C-alpha positions in Angstrom: -16.7 -17.8 -1.9 -14.5 -21.5 -0.8 -11.7 -20.9 1.7 -9.8 -24.0 2.5 -7.2 -23.7 5.4 -4.7 -25.8 6.0 -6.7 -29.2 5.4 -5.2 -32.1 6.3 -7.3 -35.6 5.3 -5.7 -39.1 6.6 -7.0 -42.2 5.2 -4.3 -44.3 6.4 -2.8 -45.3 3.2 -3.1 -41.6 1.6 -2.7 -38.2 3.3 -3.9 -35.3 1.9 -1.4 -32.4 3.6 -2.1 -28.8 4.5 -3.9 -27.7 1.5 -4.9 -23.9 1.5 -7.0 -22.8 -1.2 -9.1 -19.5 -2.2 -11.6 -19.8 -4.9 -13.6 -16.8 -5.4 -17.4 -16.4 -6.5 -18.3 -17.7 -10.1 -15.0 -18.8 -11.0 -14.2 -22.2 -12.9 -11.2 -23.8 -10.8 -9.4 -26.9 -12.0 -7.8 -29.0 -9.8 -5.0 -30.7 -11.8 -3.1 -34.1 -11.1 -1.7 -37.4 -11.7 -4.1 -40.5 -10.6 -3.5 -41.1 -6.9 -2.5 -37.6 -6.6 -5.6 -36.5 -3.9 -7.7 -34.9 -6.2 -10.9 -36.4 -5.9 -10.3 -36.5 -2.1 -9.7 -32.8 -1.7 -13.4 -32.9 -3.5 -14.9 -35.1 -1.5 -13.6 -33.5 1.4 -14.8 -29.9 0.7 -18.0 -31.8 0.0 -18.2 -32.9 3.8 -17.9 -37.0 2.8 -14.6 -37.3 5.0 -13.2 -36.8 8.6 -11.0 -33.7 8.5 -8.3 -34.5 10.7 -7.0 -30.6 10.8 -8.1 -27.3 9.1 -11.0 -25.8 7.8 -13.1 -25.4 5.0 -15.3 -22.0 4.7 -18.0 -21.4 2.3 -19.4 -18.0 1.5 -18.1 -16.5 4.8 -19.5 -19.7 6.7 -17.0 -22.6 8.6 -18.5 -25.3 7.2 -16.3 -27.7 8.4 -18.6 -29.6 10.8 -21.6 -29.1 8.6 -23.3 -32.4 7.3 -22.9 -32.5 3.2 -26.9 -32.7 2.3 -26.8 -29.0 4.5 -23.7 -27.3 2.2 -25.6 -26.6 -0.4 -23.1 -28.3 -2.7 -23.8 -30.8 -5.5 -21.2 -33.3 -7.0 -21.2 -34.9 -10.4 -18.8 -38.2 -10.4 -16.8 -39.4 -13.5 -19.3 -42.5 -13.6 -22.3 -40.5 -13.6 -24.1 -42.6 -10.9 -27.6 -42.4 -12.1 -30.3 -44.5 -10.8 -30.5 -47.3 -13.3 -34.1 -48.2 -12.4 -35.3 -44.8 -12.7 -36.2 -42.6 -15.7 -34.1 -39.3 -16.8 -36.9 -37.3 -15.5 -37.1 -38.9 -12.2 -33.1 -39.1 -11.8 -33.3 -35.5 -12.3 -35.8 -34.9 -9.5 -34.4 -36.7 -7.1 -32.7 -34.8 -5.2 -36.1 -31.7 -5.1 -37.7 -34.7 -3.7 -35.4 -35.4 -1.4 -36.0 -31.9 -0.4 -39.7 -32.4 -0.2 -40.0 -29.8 -2.8 -43.6 -28.6 -4.1 -45.0 -30.3 -7.1 -45.1 -27.4 -9.3 -41.4 -25.8 -8.3 -40.5 -29.3 -9.1 -41.9 -29.2 -12.5 -40.7 -25.0 -13.4 -37.1 -27.0 -12.8 -37.1 -29.7 -14.7 -38.5 -27.6 -17.4 -35.5 -24.8 -16.9 -33.1 -27.7 -16.7 -34.2 -29.5 -19.6 -33.9 -27.0 -22.1 -30.3 -25.5 -20.7 -29.0 -28.6 -21.4 -31.2 -29.7 -24.4 -32.3 -33.4 -23.2 -36.1 -32.6 -23.0 -36.2 -35.5 -25.7 -34.5 -38.1 -23.5 -36.6 -37.2 -20.0 -38.7 -40.7 -21.0 -35.7 -43.2 -20.9 -33.7 -44.9 -18.7 -29.8 -44.5 -18.1 -28.9 -48.2 -20.1 -30.3 -46.7 -23.1 -28.2 -43.3 -23.3 -24.8 -42.8 -24.7 -21.8 -41.6 -22.5 -22.6 -37.8 -23.1 -26.1 -38.0 -22.8 -25.6 -39.8 -19.2 -23.6 -36.8 -18.6 -25.6 -34.5 -19.3 -28.5 -35.9 -17.0 -25.9 -36.2 -14.0 -25.4 -32.4 -14.8 -28.9 -31.9 -14.7 -29.6 -33.7 -11.6 -26.6 -31.7 -10.1 -27.6 -28.2 -10.7 -31.6 -28.5 -10.7 -31.2 -28.1 -6.7 -29.3 -24.4 -7.4 -26.3 -25.6 -5.5 -23.8 -22.4 -4.6 -20.9 -24.6 -5.8 -21.0 -27.5 -8.6 -17.9 -30.2 -7.6 -17.1 -32.3 -11.1 -14.9 -34.9 -10.9 -13.4 -36.2 -14.2 -16.3 -35.5 -16.3 -14.5 -36.0 -19.7 -12.2 -39.0 -18.8 -14.4 -41.7 -20.0 -16.0 -40.0 -23.3 -15.0 -40.7 -26.9 -12.7 -37.7 -27.9 -15.7 -36.3 -30.1 -18.0 -36.7 -27.1 -15.3 -35.2 -24.9 -15.2 -31.9 -27.1 -18.7 -31.6 -27.0 -19.3 -32.0 -23.2 -16.4 -29.6 -22.6 -18.4 -27.0 -24.9 -21.7 -27.7 -23.0 -19.7 -27.1 -19.6 -18.3 -23.9 -20.7 -21.7 -22.5 -21.8 -23.4 -24.3 -18.5 -20.7 -21.8 -16.6 -21.3 -18.8 -18.1 -25.2 -19.0 -18.5 -25.6 -19.8 -14.4 -22.6 -18.0 -13.2 -22.2 -21.0 -10.4 -19.0 -21.6 -8.6 -17.5 -24.7 -10.4 -14.9 -27.0 -9.0 -13.5 -29.7 -11.7 -11.0 -32.5 -11.0 -9.1 -33.7 -14.1 -5.9 -35.4 -14.9 -5.9 -34.0 -18.4 -3.9 -30.7 -18.9 -5.3 -30.0 -22.3 -9.1 -30.0 -20.9 -7.3 -27.9 -17.8 -6.0 -25.1 -20.0 -9.5 -25.3 -22.1 -11.6 -24.9 -19.3 -10.0 -23.4 -16.2 -10.1 -19.9 -14.8 -7.5 -20.8 -12.4 -5.5 -24.4 -11.8 -4.4 -25.6 -9.1 -1.7 -28.7 -9.2 -1.6 -31.5 -7.0 0.5 -34.2 -6.4 0.8 -36.7 -3.8 -1.0 -35.1 -1.3 0.7 -31.7 -1.2 -0.6 -28.4 -3.3 2.5 -27.8 -5.9 1.4 -24.6 -7.7 -2.0 -22.3 -8.0 -2.6 -19.9 -10.8 -3.8 -18.9 -13.8 -3.5 -21.7 -17.2 -0.8 -19.1 -18.6 1.4 -18.9 -15.3 0.9 -22.8 -15.1 1.6 -23.4 -18.7 4.8 -21.0 -19.1 5.7 -20.5 -15.8 5.6 -23.6 -13.9 7.6 -23.5 -10.3 8.5 -27.2 -9.9 10.2 -29.8 -12.0 6.5 -31.8 -11.1 4.6 -29.1 -12.1 6.9 -28.6 -15.5 6.3 -32.2 -16.3 3.2 -32.6 -15.7 2.5 -29.5 -18.2 4.1 -31.3 -21.0 6.9 -29.2 -21.4 9.4 -32.0 -22.2 12.3 -30.0 -22.1 13.7 -29.6 -18.3 17.2 -29.1 -18.0 19.1 -28.9 -14.5 22.3 -26.4 -14.7 23.6 -23.2 -14.0 22.9 -20.0 -14.9 25.5 -17.2 -15.1 25.8 -13.7 -15.6 28.5 -12.9 -18.5 30.6 -9.7 -18.4 28.3 -8.1 -21.3 25.3 -8.4 -19.5 23.4 -11.7 -20.7 22.6 -14.4 -18.5 23.0 -17.7 -20.0 22.2 -21.1 -18.8 24.7 -23.4 -18.8 23.5 -27.2 -19.2 25.7 -30.2 -21.0 28.4 -28.2 -23.2 25.8 -25.4 -24.5 24.8 -22.0 -23.5 21.5 -20.9 -23.6 20.9 -17.2 -24.0 18.2 -16.1 -21.2 16.1 -13.2 -20.4 15.5 -14.3 -16.6 17.7 -12.4 -14.0 19.5 -15.5 -12.0 22.5 -16.4 -11.0 23.3 -20.2 -9.3 22.3 -23.6 -10.1 18.7 -24.0 -11.3 16.2 -26.0 -13.6 15.1 -24.6 -16.6 12.4 -25.5 -19.1 11.5 -24.5 -23.1 8.3 -25.6 -24.1 8.3 -28.1 -27.5 5.8 -25.7 -29.4 8.4 -22.5 -28.7 11.2 -24.3 -30.7 11.5 -23.5 -34.2 13.2 -26.3 -36.7 15.1 -25.4 -39.8 16.9 -26.9 -42.4 19.4 -23.7 -42.2 20.2 -21.3 -39.7 17.6 -18.1 -39.3 18.1 -14.7 -39.1 16.0 -13.3 -36.5 15.5 -12.2 -33.4 16.1 -14.9 -31.8 19.2 -15.3 -29.6 19.5 -19.2 -29.8 20.4 -21.2 -32.7 22.2 -24.2 -32.8 22.8 -27.2 -35.5 21.4 -30.6 -34.5 20.9 -34.1 -35.3 17.3 -35.5 -35.3 17.6 -38.6 -32.8 13.7 -39.7 -32.4 10.4 -39.1 -33.8 7.1 -39.3 -32.2 4.3 -38.8 -34.1 1.0 -37.6 -32.9 -1.3 -37.7 -36.2 -1.4 -33.7 -37.0 1.6 -32.8 -35.0 5.1 -34.6 -34.2 7.5 -34.2 -31.3 11.0 -34.5 -33.3 13.7 -34.7 -30.9 16.9 -33.3 -31.7 20.6 -33.7 -30.3 22.7 -30.3 -30.0 23.5 -31.5 -27.4 22.0 -31.7 -24.6 18.4 -33.4 -26.5 15.4 -30.8 -27.0 12.0 -31.9 -27.7 10.3 -29.5 -30.6 6.7 -29.8 -32.0 6.1 -29.6 -35.2 2.7 -29.4 -37.6 2.9 -32.6 -40.3 2.7 -29.9 -42.9 5.9 -28.5 -41.5 7.6 -31.9 -41.3 7.1 -33.2 -44.4 8.0 -29.8 -46.5 11.2 -30.1 -44.6 11.4 -33.8 -45.1 12.4 -34.5 -41.4 13.6 -37.6 -40.7 16.1 -39.2 -37.9 19.7 -38.5 -38.5 18.8 -35.3 -40.4 21.1 -32.3 -40.0 18.9 -29.1 -38.6 19.0 -26.1 -36.8 16.9 -25.6 -33.4 16.1 -22.0 -32.8 14.4 -20.2 -30.0 13.5 -16.9 -27.8 15.7 -16.1 -24.8 12.6 -15.5 -23.0 11.4 -19.1 -24.2 13.7 -20.2 -21.2 11.6 -20.0 -17.6 14.2 -20.9 -15.2 13.0 -22.0 -11.7 14.3 -23.7 -8.2 
């Protein structure tokens, strides 16, 4: 569907370097990365808004690198909606069709279709300044899809919304994708948003493509410290993988040896997700092969969940529910045990 080959974009202060991506027809594809990573530059380059220094952009088997933006059959929705304040919702939605000189009957049919699809028929007479953030986002989506693009680009659509509205619009995006089957390229810095929506995710940092994979691959098997940290792995260590005489492979960090399921030897990084570590007041007898005593040194309260740091050493960040935290009467200075499976340790270069 979309092929980005060795793409380089030089904006002076920022350079997007040698990006290669292949996005399938009908895929919900996420571009994930921190602020300033180059996510929006990549999105707008695909839309044709930046000159390409090197590389190619292909859309459905056609090289569109030199094609004007208006001829690419691509629609883009920005974070701040960019609605025309002097036009009604109806006129905002129909703006692109009018520019294409679409017939009045066709415009009316498409307006009815989009309004029903997004549930905004009751808003058509209103102006943007009377709408909520979620309503503005729906109108911006309506204006983008009414032209029936081959590719829908969405830039940080949920970042300006309150949590409840964000969840609602996220659900709308999921349903919209199912209903239309359109290929969506969605930019975000929010890892949870990426996991919830993406069929696949590309992590980008400092103008470089760092990793491409399914949410599970990015979440469980980061290929670098950058991706691991951005995926909120929290527990990232530098150490040595050693194969023991009994056939076990251990990862040595500080004075501790973690038993791992990895087939590796030498110097590596290792990561353990906080939710994979179980805290208990007494040692747990289970199939999990790693169990260590430690002391709670820090607690971060996130409301329904808490991050509890346990020094064994090294220090491990563990995720617990509020119910478990209160039931075990956890607090800084308390002696506890941490338990996790050998397969919970991911080793990478």
